[in-house]
N, C-alpha and C positions, 0 to 999 in steps of 0.2 A: 421464513424471515419476513417481517413486515417491510413494505416498500421503503419506508423512511430509513430503516436500518440498512437495507441493501444499498440505497443511494449513498448513505454515509460511508459504507465500506468501499464502494467503488470510487467515490470522490477522494477519499483518503488515500487509496492506492494510487490513483492518478496523480495526486499532488506529490506523493513520495517519489514515484518513478520519474516524473518530469523534473522535479527538483534535482534529483541525481543526474539525469540526462543533461540538463542545462549546465549544471556545475561542471560536469565532465567535459562538455563541449567548449566551455570557456576557460578550461585549465584550472578550475578551482579545486578545493579539497573535496574529495568524493564521499567522505564519511557522512553518514546520516545518523541522527539521534536514534539510538537503539530502542528506546521505549516505544515511540510511535511505530517504528518498523516492526517490532514484535507484536504490537496490537493489530496492525494490518495483516501481518502474516497469520496470526491466530484466527482472525475473522475470515480470511480468504482461503486458507489451506483446505478446509473440508470441500470446497467447491472445486479446487484444483484436483483433488483426489477422486472426484466424482460422487462425493457424498453430500448429503444435505444435513445441516445441524438440526 
């Protein structure tokens, strides 16, 4: 995976996780938009499973 793509995946994951975390901490609605969540999951899942795309 090119470095620019890896940075984009990590940055997107960080934004999603911290959006949820801050929303939860402040008592907001915890639901995230399913499309970006699915995109981040699809990009990150191979690494979590120990594989490389």
